[in-house]
Each structure stands twice: as C-alpha cells, then as structure tokens.
VMD Tcl script that draws the C-alpha trace (Angstrom):
set ca {
  {6.99 -19.56 15.56}
  {6.36 -23.20 16.51}
  {4.69 -23.87 13.15}
  {7.65 -22.28 11.32}
  {10.08 -24.42 13.33}
  {8.10 -27.56 12.45}
  {8.07 -26.61 8.74}
  {11.85 -26.01 8.81}
  {12.44 -29.35 10.56}
  {10.24 -31.19 8.03}
  {12.24 -29.63 5.16}
  {15.45 -30.93 6.72}
  {13.86 -34.34 7.46}
  {14.32 -33.88 11.23}
  {12.03 -34.55 14.18}
  {10.60 -31.59 16.14}
  {11.61 -31.28 19.80}
  {8.59 -32.68 21.78}
  {8.57 -29.49 23.90}
  {8.21 -27.39 20.74}
  {5.23 -29.11 19.15}
  {2.39 -26.71 18.29}
  {-0.93 -28.04 19.60}
  {-2.90 -25.48 17.54}
  {-5.04 -23.92 20.25}
  {-5.90 -20.99 17.97}
  {-7.23 -23.25 15.20}
  {-9.27 -25.20 17.77}
  {-10.79 -21.99 19.17}
  {-11.21 -20.25 15.81}
  {-15.00 -20.57 15.52}
  {-15.39 -18.86 18.93}
  {-12.52 -16.39 18.51}
  {-13.43 -15.06 15.04}
  {-16.81 -13.52 16.01}
  {-15.28 -11.94 19.12}
  {-12.57 -10.29 17.03}
  {-14.90 -9.02 14.30}
  {-17.29 -7.63 16.89}
  {-14.42 -5.87 18.67}
  {-13.18 -4.44 15.37}
  {-16.48 -2.60 14.93}
  {-16.25 -0.90 18.35}
  {-15.08 2.61 17.53}
  {-15.14 5.46 20.02}
  {-17.25 8.22 18.41}
  {-15.23 10.87 20.27}
  {-11.90 9.71 18.88}
  {-10.11 12.13 16.56}
  {-9.58 10.03 13.45}
  {-6.45 11.91 12.38}
  {-4.72 11.14 15.71}
  {-2.49 8.07 15.53}
  {-3.98 6.43 18.60}
  {-3.85 2.72 19.40}
  {-7.48 1.66 19.70}
  {-9.35 -1.50 20.69}
  {-10.44 -1.99 17.07}
  {-6.85 -1.73 15.81}
  {-5.69 -4.23 18.45}
  {-8.40 -6.68 17.32}
  {-7.34 -6.25 13.69}
  {-3.70 -6.92 14.60}
  {-4.77 -10.02 16.53}
  {-6.80 -11.22 13.54}
  {-3.81 -10.79 11.24}
  {-1.70 -12.97 13.59}
  {-4.52 -15.53 13.78}
  {-4.65 -15.55 9.97}
  {-0.91 -16.20 9.71}
  {-1.25 -19.04 12.23}
  {-4.33 -20.90 10.94}
  {-3.79 -19.97 7.26}
  {-6.60 -21.24 4.97}
  {-8.93 -21.96 7.93}
  {-9.37 -18.22 8.50}
  {-11.21 -17.76 5.18}
  {-14.50 -19.58 6.03}
  {-14.31 -18.13 9.56}
  {-14.10 -14.47 8.49}
  {-15.44 -14.08 4.95}
  {-19.15 -14.44 5.92}
  {-18.74 -11.41 8.24}
  {-16.96 -9.49 5.47}
  {-19.56 -10.29 2.82}
  {-22.49 -9.51 5.13}
  {-21.21 -6.15 6.35}
  {-19.00 -4.59 3.68}
  {-22.01 -2.66 2.33}
  {-23.75 -2.18 5.70}
  {-25.69 1.04 6.43}
  {-23.61 1.34 9.62}
  {-20.19 2.83 8.80}
  {-18.58 1.02 11.76}
  {-19.60 -2.35 10.33}
  {-18.49 -1.33 6.81}
  {-15.11 -0.31 8.18}
  {-14.75 -3.44 10.34}
  {-15.63 -5.72 7.40}
  {-13.06 -3.98 5.21}
  {-10.42 -4.11 7.94}
  {-11.17 -7.81 8.57}
  {-10.63 -8.60 4.90}
  {-7.33 -6.70 4.87}
  {-6.24 -8.45 8.07}
  {-6.58 -11.97 6.63}
  {-4.71 -11.33 3.36}
  {-1.35 -12.45 4.76}
  {-2.33 -15.89 6.08}
  {-4.08 -18.07 3.48}
  {-2.53 -19.66 0.43}
  {-2.73 -17.14 -2.48}
  {-4.89 -19.58 -4.47}
  {-7.40 -19.79 -1.60}
  {-7.82 -16.04 -1.19}
  {-7.51 -15.12 -4.91}
  {-11.23 -15.54 -5.82}
  {-12.20 -13.19 -2.96}
  {-9.54 -10.66 -3.98}
  {-10.84 -10.85 -7.54}
  {-14.44 -10.15 -6.46}
  {-13.48 -7.47 -3.94}
  {-11.78 -4.96 -6.23}
  {-14.93 -3.25 -7.67}
  {-16.51 -3.08 -4.19}
  {-13.33 -1.61 -2.66}
  {-12.87 0.93 -5.47}
  {-16.45 2.14 -4.89}
  {-15.77 2.34 -1.13}
  {-12.90 4.77 -1.78}
  {-15.68 7.34 -2.21}
  {-17.49 6.37 1.03}
  {-18.90 9.33 2.95}
  {-16.98 8.33 6.10}
  {-13.26 9.12 6.06}
  {-12.38 6.11 8.20}
  {-13.97 3.71 5.72}
  {-12.03 5.42 2.89}
  {-8.77 5.20 4.84}
  {-9.15 1.49 5.66}
  {-10.26 0.75 2.09}
  {-7.17 2.48 0.67}
  {-5.00 0.46 3.08}
  {-6.61 -2.83 1.98}
  {-6.20 -1.97 -1.71}
  {-2.53 -1.22 -1.00}
  {-2.12 -4.63 0.66}
  {-3.82 -6.36 -2.27}
  {-1.52 -4.55 -4.70}
  {1.48 -5.54 -2.58}
  {0.63 -9.21 -2.03}
  {-1.99 -10.34 -4.55}
  {-1.68 -8.02 -7.55}
  {-1.63 -11.07 -9.87}
  {-5.18 -11.84 -8.68}
  {-6.47 -8.48 -9.95}
  {-8.37 -9.08 -13.23}
  {-6.75 -7.30 -16.17}
  {-10.03 -5.59 -17.09}
  {-10.11 -3.95 -13.64}
  {-6.51 -2.68 -13.86}
  {-7.34 0.69 -15.51}
  {-10.00 1.58 -12.94}
  {-7.66 0.50 -10.12}
  {-4.87 2.83 -11.28}
  {-7.22 5.70 -12.17}
  {-9.18 5.53 -8.91}
  {-6.03 5.49 -6.76}
  {-4.65 8.43 -8.77}
  {-7.88 10.37 -8.21}
  {-7.38 10.08 -4.43}
  {-3.94 11.70 -4.37}
  {-4.82 15.39 -4.35}
  {-8.31 15.87 -2.94}
  {-8.15 13.42 -0.02}
  {-6.89 13.64 3.57}
  {-3.13 13.05 3.90}
  {-3.70 9.58 5.39}
  {-5.96 8.37 2.57}
  {-3.69 9.96 -0.06}
  {-0.69 8.27 1.58}
  {-2.40 4.86 1.33}
  {-3.20 5.58 -2.34}
  {0.49 6.37 -2.97}
  {1.42 3.09 -1.30}
  {-1.04 1.23 -3.56}
  {0.50 2.78 -6.67}
  {3.99 1.98 -5.38}
  {2.95 -1.66 -4.85}
  {1.39 -1.88 -8.35}
  {4.62 -0.53 -9.85}
  {6.74 -2.97 -7.81}
  {4.77 -5.86 -9.33}
  {6.26 -4.95 -12.72}
  {9.86 -5.32 -11.52}
  {10.05 -8.87 -12.92}
  {8.88 -7.76 -16.38}
  {11.70 -5.29 -16.97}
  {13.44 -7.11 -19.80}
  {10.32 -8.55 -21.37}
  {8.99 -5.87 -23.71}
  {9.34 -2.36 -25.05}
  {6.21 -1.43 -23.13}
  {4.19 -2.51 -20.10}
  {0.72 -1.90 -18.67}
  {1.95 1.20 -16.80}
  {3.37 3.06 -19.81}
  {0.11 4.76 -20.79}
  {-0.32 6.07 -17.22}
  {3.29 7.04 -16.59}
  {3.10 10.76 -17.44}
  {-0.07 11.36 -15.41}
  {1.15 9.31 -12.44}
  {4.54 11.05 -12.18}
  {3.02 14.49 -12.60}
  {0.31 13.87 -10.01}
  {2.69 12.32 -7.47}
  {4.98 15.36 -7.76}
  {1.95 17.58 -7.13}
  {1.22 15.48 -4.03}
  {4.73 16.24 -2.76}
  {3.89 19.98 -3.11}
  {0.75 19.73 -0.96}
  {0.89 22.04 2.04}
  {-0.07 19.12 4.30}
  {2.43 16.71 2.67}
  {4.35 16.35 5.96}
  {1.29 14.69 7.52}
  {0.76 10.94 7.27}
  {4.28 10.56 5.80}
  {2.66 11.66 2.53}
  {5.61 13.37 0.84}
  {7.97 10.47 1.53}
  {5.50 7.85 0.25}
  {4.78 9.94 -2.87}
  {8.50 10.18 -3.73}
  {8.96 6.44 -3.06}
  {6.17 5.78 -5.58}
  {7.85 8.11 -8.10}
  {11.16 6.27 -7.71}
  {9.53 2.85 -8.11}
  {7.64 3.97 -11.24}
  {10.90 5.20 -12.77}
  {12.67 1.93 -11.92}
  {10.02 -0.26 -13.59}
  {9.31 2.02 -16.54}
  {9.48 0.34 -19.94}
  {11.68 1.67 -22.77}
  {8.73 3.47 -24.39}
  {8.46 5.72 -21.30}
  {11.99 7.06 -21.76}
  {10.87 10.42 -23.30}
  {8.86 11.08 -20.11}
  {11.93 10.36 -17.96}
  {14.03 12.74 -20.06}
  {11.48 15.51 -19.38}
  {11.40 14.62 -15.70}
  {15.16 14.86 -15.13}
  {15.54 18.65 -15.68}
  {12.28 19.25 -13.78}
  {13.60 17.43 -10.71}
  {17.00 19.17 -10.95}
  {15.11 22.48 -11.05}
  {13.11 21.48 -7.95}
  {16.35 20.63 -6.15}
  {17.94 24.00 -6.99}
  {14.83 25.81 -5.69}
  {15.13 24.10 -2.30}
  {18.21 26.28 -1.64}
  {15.95 29.34 -1.81}
  {13.61 28.07 0.94}
  {13.26 30.42 3.89}
  {14.90 28.81 6.92}
  {13.72 30.37 10.18}
  {13.69 27.36 12.49}
  {15.04 23.85 12.99}
  {11.77 22.50 11.55}
  {12.33 24.52 8.37}
  {15.89 23.15 8.15}
  {14.69 19.57 8.64}
  {11.98 20.01 6.02}
  {14.49 21.45 3.53}
  {17.00 18.64 4.08}
  {14.27 15.98 3.93}
  {13.02 17.34 0.60}
  {16.56 17.58 -0.79}
  {17.23 13.97 0.18}
  {14.05 12.79 -1.56}
  {14.84 14.76 -4.73}
  {18.43 13.43 -4.79}
  {16.94 9.93 -4.54}
  {14.77 10.54 -7.62}
  {17.75 11.96 -9.55}
  {19.78 8.88 -8.60}
  {17.10 6.51 -9.92}
  {16.76 8.56 -13.12}
  {20.52 8.49 -13.72}
  {20.54 4.70 -13.41}
  {17.67 4.41 -15.87}
  {18.87 6.66 -18.73}
  {22.09 6.72 -20.77}
  {25.23 8.77 -20.24}
  {24.48 10.95 -23.28}
  {21.02 11.71 -21.82}
  {22.57 12.99 -18.60}
  {25.44 14.98 -20.15}
  {23.34 18.09 -21.02}
  {22.22 18.29 -17.36}
  {25.45 17.18 -15.69}
  {26.74 20.70 -15.04}
  {23.57 21.90 -13.30}
}
mol new
graphics top color blue
foreach p $ca { graphics top sphere $p radius 0.5 }
foreach p [lrange $ca 0 end-1] q [lrange $ca 1 end] { graphics top cylinder $p $q radius 0.2 }
display resetview
C-alpha cells in the first residue's frame, strides 16, 4: 500500500508524507525469506484429504510469496526461479508441486517483460505436468496455466497455442472436478484474451476449436460431479466467453448452439424436485442456461433468433 501511495504521489508530482515512506524491509530480507517460503511450500501433510478445501501451511506460504512478489516486483525473479527450475521435474512430488506453485505465485509481481521469457519456456513443461501421476501436481499446474492465460497469454508462443488449447480441453472430462475446473478457467482466460480482436478479422485463432470447445464444455456441465469445485459454473462462464469473442466465421456453430441450449432449458422444468437442494440445483442450472442464451442473442441477428423466439 505504501509503494502504491508513493507511485500515486509521484504521478501527481507531490511529496510522500514522511510517516508513509516505505523502507522496503521485504526487499532487504528477500534472500533470507525466499528459501524459507519455498521450503514451507513443500511441506504437505500426507494425511490431508486433497479434495477438502482446507487452509494449509503450504497454501499460506504461497499466498505470502504472492504478496512478496507484488511488493518487490522484478527482484522476486532471481530469488525464486532457481528453486523453480531445480525442482519442477523433481522425483519428489512435493517439490514438483511446490516449484509449480512458486512459479504461479510470482506471476503477478514482476514486469511482464521480465517474466515473459520464463513463461515462454514453462508452457511445454507445464503441459506435460498436467499428466503428472499425483493429482495435487496436476491441480496446481492447471491453476498456474490458468494464471498464465489470464495475465501473460501474449507471452505464449504461437506454435504452442494448439497444444495449450488441446491439452486443457483433454482435461475437462476425465479429470477430478478441481483440475477440470482449473482447465475451464484456463480456456476462459484464453478466450478473454481475444476480446480486443473482435473487429479485426472474419476469423481468429479460436475459430477452428470453437465447435469442439463448446461441445466439450457443455458435456462438462452434465458431469454428475459438476457441482463440485464450482465446475458447472466455471464451464458455463467459459462457454459464454467463447461465444462473446467468437469471430464471424463461427456464426454457423452459434446458430446450432442456440436451439440446443433452449432445449436444455426446457428440460430443466422436467427435473425431479424432492428437496431444497434439488430446487437450488435446478434454479442454478436455469440461471446459467439463461446467461448463455442472453450472450447468444447479443451475438446473432434478429432474423437468426426469430425462428426460436416462440420457444
């Protein structure tokens, strides 16, 4: 907060209040603090149920590292990247997971140009780690890929783009709800990166994947465990974002999707409601489907909607 205040004051050409000057203790202690945090991040309790959303020592260390990263900015890169590079392919899953988590935790702090070369190199390693034998490594990896897609998607080499989209898509149906949810978030973030290109061309890099992505994400929403890990909500959010950023050449796919979503909505009224939970699930699903219909209606023309307007 003190650093932000100083930056704001500098922009306005004002002096900082002497009581509000940041003396940068964290930067001064960084070389001692960084190894403590990375070591703590690798301390996982073997008895912990991974699927339980419990606040752990490792998660607290990762949160601390993210705050350190935002405070010291570029200085965090030489302090943390040696640990990441040494351990990201370790034989010990706890070190692999900690290295991956450490990398994800420092993505918010440094200047994009400083971190870009590491992001660029990391993508093939992270995509391979999505098939790690340990579920926790896969979960953290999917989270990091999502963060990269959200914050540094322009640093992803164009030749890696197809494998990035295809690998995330492959994790939607056969993975645990938490990993699948992170994969949905990654796809949502990739789609959001195309929002600025909307008026540029008749096509974009997502067009060739659009049919498969929409179909698979709708299948995700039908998973029996879709209520876990917020999976159904994140899947529908990704669907809506893909529709919003779709290029004109994807319009035929949207015109097929509209009646399919209307049909899904009508079927929700046939759901068996025996409890409050059933009612909540029905209303939640209806809300999500109405959201998709809304986005579709904004994307297509009046004459495209007219045949479906009655239903």
